C-alpha angles and dihedrals in degrees: 000000000000091000090050091049089048091050091049092053089049093050089047090051089052091050094048091047091051090044088052090048090052092047090051091050092050090048092051090048091050089049093049091047092044097052095039104041111119094237134059112278128193138176112213125193123225090270091062096252128131114256095168136014134173128227095260090057088053092046094050096047096035093232126122121241092249092053093050091047093048094087101299124135135186091269089062089063095057119096111264094245091055099046096085090052093045101044098071099051092049093042089052088048092056096044093044095044086222112195096238135016115195132170142141111228147148124268128190113238115221090255090057103254118122120250126189117227135179108225123205121174137167131195124241112205133178125242092278093052097257116148110249099174142317125247117209145168135203127203119200102235095166094122093046090054092048089056092046092051092047090051089049092051092047088049090052092047089048091051090050091050092048090050093049091044094047092239127149121204126226140178130193123199113211089195096059099020091232134134127217119197140180129241093260092067091047091056091043091057102030099241133120111251093247093050095045091049091054091045094051091058082073096032099162087075091072103033119093110260091237091055099048096085092043089057094049093047091051091051092047093049093052092046093050091048097248091116127037092216143002110261126160144125119244143155123256120189115244120222090254090056106256124115122257118205111223139177108227116203128170149127142200109289102176133028132184125235090281093053091249109146115258100171138020123202128190151128139267124209126189107232098168093119093049090049090049091051092047090049091049090049092053091050091050091050091051089048090053093047092050089052092050092050089048092052092045090051090053093048093047091052090048096053095039098052140358092201145002093270094067093064088059091057095052103257089136088071090067125092120229091260094048090051090053093050091046091057094049094047091048088054090054102257119150123231091256091054093047093049089053092047096051095036094237136120119281091232088055090053090050094051095048090044093055093047090047093054093044092054094048092041093237121149109190144011093272094057090048090052092047090049094051093048093046090053094044092244093135134020119260 
C-alpha cells in the first residue's frame, strides 16, 4: 500500500511538473505575442488601471511604460471634454464583464496632439465569474480618419456646389435595377423620394415618348465605348403632368471583374427655362424673317410696277437693276450718270440697258421714254 501511495505521489509530482512546464510555455508564448503584436496591447486591472503594456502601446500614445504603469488607465488618455461621456460605457463594461468592448475614439498623445484609435477589449474572469483583468488592443487609425474627414468635407462641398448649380444626383444599379436619387431631383419633378424611386424602376413611363430611344442610345454608346459619358437633353413628366426639360449626364461608376458595368452615377439639371428662352428666340427670329420677307415683297412690287397696267406691257420681265436703269434712261440720264448714281460700272449699265430694251422690244431712248410715260413709271 505504501509503495502504491509513494508511486501515486511521484506520479502527481510529475503531472504537476508537466503542468507547470505547460503553463510556463503558455506564459512565454503569451508574452511573446503580447510584446510582438503589431498593435498596442494592454492589460488592465478591475480598477481600470494599466498593469501591463507593450512597446507599440507606448509608441502610439507617446508615454513610456513606466508612465503608463504609474497609475494611468485608458480613460486618462481621453480628451478632458470626452471623459465624462467615455467613463460610463467603460465602467459598465468593467462591471458587467461584457465579452467585447469596441469603440473608435480620440486619445491625447503625450505631446498634446489628438490621435484616433480603434479600441477592442475583452474581460478575463475566474471560475466564479469575478473579473480578474481586461485585455485590450488599440490601433492607430488617425490617417484613416483624416481621409474620412476629407471625404466628408469634399462631399459637403460637392453637395453645396450641386445646390448652387441646380443639379440633382442619381445612381442606377445594374444588379438590382434600382435608382437612388437625392432630394433635389424629387423637388425638380414634384414627387416624394419613395414614390419617385419606385417609378424610376420603370422609368420609361415618365419619359417623353420621343426621348426614350435617345436615352437608350446614349447609354449603349457609353457602355460600348463610343462615348466617354452619357450626355443628352430629354423631357421627364412632372407629378402635376407637365413636361420638364432636363440635361441628363452620367457615366459608369462601378464595374465587375469582367469590366461589365455594375453602377451608373450622374446628374440631372432642370433646363426648362433655358429651353423656353431658346424656343422664344426661335419664334422671334421667325417673326423677324417674316417681316423682312414681307418688306422685300412690298419693295419688289413697288419697283416692278406702279399700277396694274405695267404688268400688261411686260415690265415684270425686268430684273430690279434693269427697272432702275429703265427709269433713269426715261428721265434722260446717260450711261455714265446712271453708273455714278447707282454706284456700279458703266459697262454693267450698258449691259443691263441692252437687255432691258430687248425684253421690252424698245429700240431707242425715245421709245423708252414713251413706254415709261405710258405705264405711269415717270411723271410727264
